[in-house]
VOGU-3710 file (C-alpha; in Angstrom, 3 decimals, decimal comma):
1> xxxxxxxxxx> 148,126/50,481/-50,817  149,336/47,824/-48,462  152,867/48,156/-47,389  155,349/45,419/-48,719  156,972/43,170/-45,624  160,443/42,485/-46,153  161,632/38,867/-45,057  164,947/38,312/-43,678  167,373/36,173/-45,521  168,597/32,728/-44,170
11> xxxxxxxxxx> 171,285/32,491/-46,432  173,908/33,467/-43,918  173,121/30,722/-41,473  172,943/27,947/-44,168  176,368/29,001/-45,191  177,679/28,912/-41,363  176,575/25,344/-41,164  177,905/24,190/-44,503  181,272/25,831/-43,554  181,006/23,730/-40,136
21> xxxxxxxxxx> 180,481/20,622/-41,972  182,885/21,251/-44,528  185,707/21,905/-41,663  184,790/19,056/-39,578  182,939/16,003/-40,875  184,739/15,954/-44,317  188,283/15,672/-42,895  187,108/12,790/-40,409  185,593/11,094/-43,212  188,658/11,491/-45,392
31> xxxxxxxxxx> 190,752/10,272/-42,521  188,792/7,153/-41,997  188,770/6,574/-45,833  192,639/6,932/-45,759  193,114/4,719/-42,978  190,798/2,120/-44,393  192,381/2,712/-47,749  195,815/2,356/-46,071  194,794/-1,055/-44,300  193,313/-2,405/-47,229
41> xxxxxxxxxx> 196,094/-1,669/-49,788  199,018/-1,898/-47,329  201,811/-3,817/-48,010  202,242/-7,379/-46,908  205,522/-7,009/-44,837  203,807/-3,796/-43,231  200,476/-5,779/-42,502  202,502/-8,810/-40,874  204,556/-6,455/-38,703  201,370/-4,708/-37,297
51> xxxxxxxxxx> 199,695/-7,940/-36,750  202,683/-9,221/-34,742  202,795/-5,929/-32,662  199,081/-6,380/-31,822  199,538/-9,991/-30,877  202,618/-9,356/-28,685  200,845/-6,553/-26,826  197,725/-8,933/-26,248  200,212/-11,684/-25,236  202,023/-9,374/-22,710
61> xxxxxxxxxx> 198,779/-8,415/-21,174  197,609/-11,923/-20,678  200,814/-13,079/-19,209  200,719/-10,624/-16,593  197,983/-12,681/-14,839  199,740/-16,052/-15,413  202,543/-18,304/-14,358  204,350/-20,467/-16,971  205,948/-23,816/-15,538  207,286/-26,556/-17,778
71> xxxxxxxxxx> 205,347/-25,065/-20,722  202,146/-25,218/-18,582  200,250/-21,740/-17,808  198,675/-21,275/-14,440  196,657/-18,570/-12,895  198,809/-16,692/-10,162  196,139/-17,198/-7,456  195,781/-20,999/-8,021  199,601/-21,551/-8,679  200,533/-20,059/-5,556
81> xxxxxxxxxx> 197,914/-21,209/-3,309  198,192/-24,899/-4,490  202,153/-24,548/-4,219  201,750/-23,274/-0,672  199,522/-26,163/0,222  201,786/-28,787/-1,211  204,809/-27,248/0,609  203,084/-27,253/3,868  201,945/-30,902/3,508  205,416/-31,851/2,321
91> xxxxxxxxxx> 207,030/-30,168/5,369  204,457/-31,791/7,792  205,222/-35,196/6,465  209,082/-34,729/6,854  208,731/-33,442/10,407  206,486/-36,340/11,363  208,852/-38,875/9,787  211,875/-37,409/11,482  209,875/-37,474/14,811  208,796/-41,043/14,556
101> xxxxxxxxxx> 211,908/-42,503/12,834  211,936/-45,681/14,898  208,094/-46,509/14,673  208,052/-45,904/10,792  211,114/-48,055/10,325  209,431/-50,800/12,323  206,219/-50,479/10,641  207,892/-50,567/7,293  209,068/-54,256/8,266  206,394/-55,445/10,320
111> xxxxxxxxxx> 203,267/-53,516/8,588  200,292/-53,197/10,963  201,376/-55,971/13,429  201,703/-53,652/16,360  198,222/-51,875/15,825  196,938/-53,673/19,089  200,061/-53,048/21,171  199,487/-49,511/21,753  196,040/-47,575/21,650  197,476/-44,330/22,683
121> xxxxxxxxxx> 196,970/-41,292/20,787  199,215/-40,616/18,628  199,591/-44,444/18,153  196,328/-46,072/19,393  194,034/-46,211/16,548  195,255/-49,289/14,755  195,072/-47,828/11,330  198,676/-46,437/10,921  199,972/-49,522/8,827  202,686/-49,125/6,185
131> xxxxxxxxxx> 200,420/-49,787/3,451  197,976/-47,199/4,478  200,484/-44,558/5,221  201,954/-45,119/1,543  198,567/-44,994/0,231  197,872/-41,703/2,230  201,118/-40,113/0,809  200,161/-40,881/-2,746  196,740/-39,676/-2,229  197,897/-36,439/-0,982
141> xxxxxxxxxx> 200,439/-36,110/-4,026  197,697/-36,717/-6,639  195,173/-34,520/-4,838  197,960/-31,546/-4,621  198,510/-32,234/-8,407  194,799/-32,147/-9,266  194,466/-28,844/-7,259  197,402/-27,054/-8,916  195,971/-27,905/-12,447  192,445/-27,183/-11,553
151> xxxxxxxxxx> 193,223/-23,951/-10,049  194,860/-23,097/-13,430  191,278/-22,530/-14,668  190,772/-19,637/-12,261  190,526/-16,437/-14,442  190,834/-12,604/-13,476  187,135/-11,552/-12,978  185,841/-8,581/-14,951  185,496/-5,118/-12,811  181,781/-5,379/-13,660
161> xxxxxxxxxx> 181,218/-8,830/-12,108  178,159/-7,713/-10,509  176,473/-6,866/-13,914  174,574/-10,069/-15,590  176,125/-11,622/-18,406  174,751/-11,561/-21,831  172,135/-13,937/-22,874  174,353/-15,383/-25,486  177,348/-15,834/-23,370  178,847/-19,496/-23,300
171> xxxxxxxxxx> 179,946/-19,174/-19,593  177,647/-20,534/-16,987  177,628/-18,095/-13,946  176,186/-20,730/-11,726  179,499/-22,738/-11,944  181,621/-19,937/-10,508  182,227/-18,523/-7,016  183,615/-15,421/-6,381  186,629/-14,802/-4,212  187,760/-11,699/-2,531
181> xxxxxxxxxx> 185,470/-9,724/-4,997  188,177/-10,063/-7,566  188,572/-13,711/-8,596  186,116/-16,164/-10,045  186,868/-19,895/-9,412  184,736/-22,749/-10,610  182,966/-24,692/-7,803  185,190/-27,824/-8,027  188,195/-25,655/-7,562  186,707/-23,607/-4,858
191> xxxxxxxxxx> 185,574/-26,628/-2,518  188,931/-28,560/-3,372  190,722/-25,416/-1,984  188,531/-24,993/1,220  188,804/-28,702/1,965  192,582/-28,831/1,674  192,895/-25,535/3,605  190,793/-27,091/6,701  193,030/-30,218/6,693  196,117/-27,928/6,792
201> xxxxxxxxxx> 194,663/-25,906/9,604  193,704/-28,804/11,588  197,453/-30,300/11,127  198,825/-27,058/12,143  196,661/-26,761/15,276  197,640/-30,454/16,029  201,317/-29,850/15,875  201,044/-26,450/17,745  199,161/-28,246/20,517  202,126/-30,655/20,807
211> xxxxxxxxxx> 204,805/-28,068/20,881  202,718/-26,226/23,607  202,449/-29,433/25,755  206,082/-29,845/25,341  206,771/-26,320/26,469  204,425/-26,775/29,498  206,022/-30,080/30,540  209,538/-28,479/30,441  208,256/-25,347/32,413  206,905/-27,475/35,048
221> xxxxxxxxxx> 209,929/-29,883/34,991  212,085/-26,631/35,755  209,895/-25,596/38,610  210,257/-28,964/40,533  213,009/-29,696/42,792  215,711/-31,613/41,167  216,893/-34,852/42,963  220,291/-36,111/43,585  221,257/-39,068/41,313  224,522/-40,550/40,168
231> xxxxxxxxxx> 223,635/-39,161/36,416  222,447/-35,985/35,295  218,602/-35,571/34,449  217,825/-36,082/30,795  214,752/-36,134/28,936  215,684/-39,633/27,336  216,143/-42,705/29,646  217,893/-45,660/28,181  215,897/-48,981/28,456  217,179/-52,656/28,555
241> xxxxxxxxxx> 214,533/-55,424/28,284  215,661/-58,577/30,098  214,107/-61,868/28,737  212,264/-60,778/25,809  210,808/-63,976/24,655  209,005/-64,457/21,438  206,897/-61,798/19,560  203,209/-61,746/20,411  203,631/-64,446/23,009  205,754/-63,257/25,875
251> xxxxxxxxxx> 205,441/-60,070/28,111  209,054/-58,992/27,416  208,302/-58,585/23,801  205,156/-56,758/24,612  207,176/-54,306/26,894  209,664/-53,792/24,098  207,083/-52,748/21,579  205,509/-50,223/24,153  208,872/-48,717/24,936  209,685/-48,438/21,260
261> xxxxxxxxxx> 206,593/-46,311/21,036  207,585/-43,785/23,651  209,251/-40,558/22,505  211,462/-40,047/25,614  212,740/-43,576/25,750  215,844/-45,032/24,052  215,764/-48,881/23,810  219,585/-49,609/24,358  219,512/-53,440/24,171  217,413/-56,690/24,423
271> xxxxxxxxxx> 218,749/-59,445/26,419  217,230/-63,015/25,552  219,252/-65,912/27,192  217,472/-68,654/25,489  216,707/-68,040/21,808  220,042/-66,014/21,269  221,940/-68,891/22,856  222,931/-71,245/20,096  223,699/-74,101/22,564  220,190/-73,960/24,136
281> xxxxxxxxxx> 218,163/-72,873/20,825  220,162/-73,947/17,721  217,154/-72,955/15,356  215,284/-70,008/16,863  211,612/-69,361/15,414  211,393/-67,405/12,088  209,324/-64,593/13,993  212,265/-64,157/16,636  214,677/-63,839/13,740  212,678/-61,319/12,175
291> xxxxxxxxxx> 212,471/-59,585/15,434  216,282/-59,384/15,787  216,721/-58,138/12,323  214,377/-55,222/12,914  215,980/-54,442/16,224  219,398/-54,387/14,577  218,175/-51,849/11,867  217,148/-49,780/14,913  220,412/-49,854/16,492  219,242/-51,934/19,470
301> xxxxxxxxxx> 221,778/-54,519/20,607  220,551/-58,234/20,995  222,611/-60,290/23,216  222,353/-63,457/25,310  223,315/-62,034/28,818  223,670/-58,892/30,440  227,578/-59,457/30,844  227,816/-58,710/27,081  226,803/-54,898/27,637  228,874/-52,103/28,495
311> xxxxxxxxxx> 228,249/-50,241/31,923  225,463/-47,781/31,981  226,446/-44,067/31,052  223,190/-42,537/31,886  219,943/-43,158/33,462  218,739/-46,606/32,548  215,847/-48,629/33,413  216,069/-52,348/33,300  212,749/-54,283/32,726  212,967/-57,781/34,162
321> xxxxxxxxxx> 210,258/-59,938/32,272  211,555/-63,475/32,808  210,488/-66,044/34,939  209,667/-65,172/38,751  212,545/-67,524/39,867  214,997/-65,808/37,699  214,264/-62,376/38,682  216,817/-62,250/41,693  219,803/-63,020/39,484  218,883/-60,691/36,821
331> xxxxxxxxxx> 218,400/-57,977/39,509  221,917/-58,362/40,792  223,296/-58,462/37,325  221,474/-55,154/36,441  222,498/-53,281/39,704  226,321/-54,674/38,645  226,014/-53,039/35,337  224,935/-49,559/36,715  221,375/-49,382/36,429  219,473/-46,536/38,112
341> xxxxxxxxxx> 216,011/-47,832/38,035  214,521/-51,382/37,580  211,045/-52,506/36,790  209,969/-55,808/38,002  207,252/-57,989/36,800  204,898/-59,128/39,560  205,255/-60,787/41,811  208,856/-59,980/41,689  210,467/-62,973/43,508  209,187/-66,312/44,840
351> xxxxxxxxxx> 209,511/-65,455/48,442  208,995/-62,459/50,590  212,675/-63,012/51,780  214,201/-62,804/48,477  212,289/-59,565/47,583  213,108/-58,197/50,873  217,029/-58,994/50,066  216,583/-57,351/46,663  215,001/-54,216/48,405  218,016/-53,972/50,576
361> xxxxxxxxxx> 220,430/-54,144/47,921  218,600/-51,545/45,859  218,513/-49,308/48,805  222,220/-49,642/49,496  223,172/-48,823/45,795  220,451/-46,006/45,458  218,263/-47,865/42,892  214,746/-47,195/42,683  212,576/-50,265/41,988  208,983/-50,369/40,478
371> xxxxxxxxxx> 206,601/-53,234/40,372  204,414/-53,948/37,320  200,964/-53,682/38,849  199,139/-52,221/36,018  195,700/-52,657/37,405  196,433/-49,890/39,774  196,433/-47,539/36,574  193,114/-48,757/35,108  190,497/-46,158/34,920  187,535/-48,348/36,024
381> xxxxxxxxxx> 189,532/-49,067/39,307  190,504/-45,501/40,149  186,936/-44,431/39,642  185,519/-47,172/41,843  188,262/-46,369/44,579  187,673/-42,620/44,510  183,743/-43,288/44,596  184,035/-45,735/47,568  186,393/-43,353/49,468  183,983/-40,737/49,268
391> xxxxxxxxxx> 180,967/-42,966/50,793  181,566/-44,232/54,302  181,539/-47,860/55,182  181,024/-48,703/51,435  181,688/-52,208/50,089  183,807/-52,570/46,708  183,700/-55,787/44,527  186,701/-56,203/42,293  186,206/-58,880/39,427  189,406/-59,243/37,360
401> xxxxxxxxxx> 188,615/-61,603/34,153  190,967/-63,096/31,541  190,096/-64,627/28,106  191,780/-67,812/28,236  190,010/-71,326/27,159  189,860/-73,994/29,550  192,226/-76,323/27,251  194,899/-73,588/27,560  195,047/-73,271/31,408  197,884/-76,092/31,560
411> xxxxxxxxxx> 200,063/-73,782/29,429  199,076/-70,629/31,432  200,214/-72,581/34,772  203,420/-73,491/33,259  204,016/-69,800/32,346  202,919/-68,773/35,847  204,254/-71,382/38,172  203,980/-69,010/41,161  200,251/-69,573/40,966  196,960/-67,609/40,203
421> xxxxxxxxxx> 196,732/-65,703/43,501  200,313/-64,280/43,276  200,148/-63,503/39,580  196,606/-62,557/38,550  194,732/-61,611/41,846  197,626/-59,925/43,153  196,846/-56,853/40,872  193,761/-56,111/42,774  195,496/-56,863/46,011  198,160/-54,234/45,032
431> xxxxxxxxxx> 195,168/-51,910/44,909  194,067/-53,194/48,210  197,453/-52,405/49,817  198,252/-49,160/48,230  194,605/-47,455/48,285  192,954/-49,173/51,255  195,990/-49,693/53,361  194,991/-53,547/53,753  197,839/-55,731/55,074  198,241/-59,214/56,529
441> xxxxxxxxxx> 197,855/-57,515/60,337  194,910/-55,547/59,307  192,782/-58,617/58,097  190,016/-59,141/60,603  188,136/-61,646/58,613  188,796/-63,586/55,302  185,987/-65,463/53,747  186,031/-67,695/50,535  183,149/-68,245/48,400  183,186/-71,978/48,125
451> xxxxxxxxxx> 180,682/-72,212/45,245  182,307/-73,624/42,083  180,800/-71,075/39,978  183,191/-68,588/41,818  186,319/-70,723/43,265  187,573/-73,754/41,714  190,981/-75,623/42,091  192,095/-77,922/39,299  195,094/-80,362/38,805  197,042/-80,398/35,530
461> xxxxxxxxxx> 199,929/-82,614/34,255  203,097/-80,840/32,863  203,698/-82,672/29,658  207,442/-81,593/29,617  208,349/-83,405/32,984  205,246/-85,486/33,738  204,658/-83,726/37,236  201,148/-82,834/38,279  200,545/-79,271/39,424  197,485/-77,774/40,893
471> xxxxxxxxxx> 196,184/-74,093/40,801  193,024/-72,258/40,848  191,126/-71,615/37,777  189,130/-68,953/39,504  188,663/-67,750/43,058  186,590/-65,279/44,837  186,993/-64,013/48,569  186,072/-61,306/50,931  188,263/-59,304/53,194  187,075/-57,173/56,217
481> xxxxxxxxxx> 189,895/-55,035/57,957  190,245/-54,217/61,500  189,044/-50,634/60,635  185,643/-51,791/59,064  186,805/-51,643/55,341  185,202/-54,453/53,376  186,410/-55,446/49,988  185,720/-58,404/47,760  187,914/-59,842/44,827  187,151/-62,385/42,188
491> xxxxxxxxxx> 189,598/-63,632/39,555  188,700/-65,872/36,788  191,019/-67,159/34,097  188,285/-68,114/31,754  185,887/-65,052/32,589  186,031/-63,192/29,124  187,103/-59,935/28,064  185,331/-57,471/30,529  186,522/-56,826/34,076  184,570/-54,629/36,200
501> xxxxxxxxxx> 184,392/-53,049/39,833  181,177/-52,336/41,815  180,548/-50,007/44,775  177,851/-51,060/47,174  176,452/-49,365/49,998  176,635/-50,676/53,580  173,133/-52,232/52,974  174,420/-54,196/50,020  172,698/-52,227/47,365  174,778/-51,518/44,163
511> xxxxxxxxxx> 175,675/-47,849/43,954  177,581/-47,881/40,607  179,393/-50,399/38,406  182,419/-49,674/36,375  183,509/-51,696/33,250  186,653/-52,289/31,305  186,645/-52,174/28,440  183,171/-50,595/27,928  181,105/-49,526/25,092  182,825/-48,986/21,942
521> xxxxxxxxxx> 186,263/-50,088/23,452  184,762/-53,568/24,228  183,637/-54,301/20,493  186,913/-52,776/18,971  188,808/-55,068/21,333  186,862/-58,095/20,320  187,419/-57,262/16,673  190,942/-57,006/17,340  191,073/-60,448/18,997  189,165/-62,046/16,184
531> xxxxxxxxxx> 191,641/-60,171/13,657  194,846/-61,346/15,291  194,694/-64,674/16,854  198,265/-65,227/17,319  198,541/-62,147/19,893  198,239/-62,984/23,618  194,658/-61,807/24,539  195,825/-59,997/27,724  198,053/-57,716/25,576  195,130/-56,496/23,353
541> xxxxxxxxxx> 192,737/-56,245/26,435  195,076/-54,541/28,973  197,422/-52,673/26,732  196,229/-49,457/27,705  196,620/-50,088/31,341  200,465/-51,316/30,445  201,101/-48,314/28,473  199,713/-46,014/31,111  201,614/-47,537/33,963  204,764/-47,259/31,671
551> xxxxxxxxxx> 204,256/-43,392/31,350  203,891/-42,867/35,174  206,907/-44,995/35,597  209,039/-42,671/33,090  207,367/-39,471/34,699  208,522/-40,661/37,837  212,116/-41,271/36,814  212,421/-37,835/35,033  210,802/-36,069/37,905  207,338/-35,195/36,438
561> xxxxxxxxxx> 205,070/-36,731/38,915  201,608/-35,588/38,544  198,827/-35,664/41,127  198,814/-37,919/44,257  196,549/-40,505/42,775  199,010/-40,862/39,948  202,085/-41,320/42,354  200,225/-43,665/44,376  199,500/-45,878/41,423  203,191/-46,560/40,984
571> xxxxxxxxxx> 204,294/-49,430/43,087  207,540/-49,353/44,759  209,280/-52,656/45,942  208,265/-51,781/49,605  204,683/-51,901/48,407  205,383/-55,023/46,331  206,851/-56,905/49,537  203,288/-56,141/51,377  201,438/-57,331/48,235  203,548/-60,573/48,024
581> xxxxxxxxxx> 202,879/-61,140/51,878  199,065/-60,737/51,431  198,959/-62,813/48,395  200,623/-65,702/50,321  198,135/-65,189/53,212  195,239/-65,436/50,800  196,633/-68,430/48,997  196,766/-70,179/52,418  193,372/-69,321/53,370  192,108/-70,357/50,068
591> xxxxx> 193,892/-73,645/49,822  192,727/-74,636/53,497  189,080/-74,273/52,214  189,299/-75,822/48,806  190,695/-79,105/49,525
//
């Protein structure tokens, strides 16, 4: 008989699971049921209160990343970035306006009329007219406004930004740029922010460079030995323009415009003995009246004589820009007024005797006198002189051209009655005197090129008084000194825009040629000449040289002389006497040949 196997009962195990199910799952289901039931059948008042609380919590979380301004919401990153950029640009504009108060005020009245006057670096480019400045400010404001609102689209990026978005997402990941691993900006916002930041950095770097340069200049000035003067040294010099003349026509006006552009110059007064004298000129031209109005707005006195001005109280530079025969009288009046420095337009006086007398008076009164030989500061002449001095027995040929038409030579002669050699070719003769030591005593041989293509003398009739006058329209000559130095000079009133200097070997072979203006400068100047037909051509062509000479004169007054080459290019009245003597000698030799 087979024994009976007894099976273990599973009833206790099933009972255990049933008890666990009853103890956990059923209460959870009942709880969910109660919650759903409560929400489904909760009162309207309680439901509204619950929804308001949930909305308030979501709004609080959203506002943590936003800035609300005038009812508009901005992302914090975009708002603070755009606001900082706008403030930097605004402060930079205010600083620049305060530093250039005089220039901006003149530009607001005259527009871009002085764009051809000064092509120096902060002021040389010719694009800074009043309309363009206003347009630039408006464009900056619009751009900042656009950046502020566009950066409002920046959103707090998800912590899982490196994970791919869902296929059904409506946001295109290719239009966003990740910044600092936290923020995502759309491409327009990112590149606008990047471009503006670069502009701000460049502007800051430019202003930092200006500050560093001023600190360096002050440091070098403190290291220099101070000179004894009747007035204490200051960083600003008073300037008086004597015989201003008409805008765009006379050299006095041109000097005035350039001095107004200089930061360390305070133009104190303008003296105009003709147009401000109602007895001599009852109805001045409208351009001159406009100039007087602008100068009065700039607190610049406009008088008809030096006697109407108060005595000088600090360092004062008087710029004598009148006719050569009037310079001695102006010179004495300026010294009587208390001027400490005088700038004389070449040749300074009609005769060597008058110029010597003026020099003696200046020495007695302790007044320093500068001559306005601006060609000594021309880069092409300086390069040619440096190269020739490094090559023994080399020959230098200077060609000085002006851009007048033949029919205008009559008016040019009336404006410069002292003659072409004393007014135009004397610029190169000043180089010969100061750089090569040429004097009338050191001239061994003097040869004139009598070919009419190089030397020509013409006779003109002065329509004002009917008197015939003669002068050279162009000259060319060669000087050989007792020490073997050979130099040639050519000057042509109608030669065109470009002047040049050529250095030749002893065998006559050209070593190097230097042009002025050259390359892009020549095309720019020709464009300006066509654009502004009222401006005297030489003001546009030689404006850089005039401005450089003024800088060197001002540096000399303030005791900031640079290298020896720069100091030699500032011509004193003693050198001016030698230049005038050499000019008279050359004129006599040329006239004896060109009969």
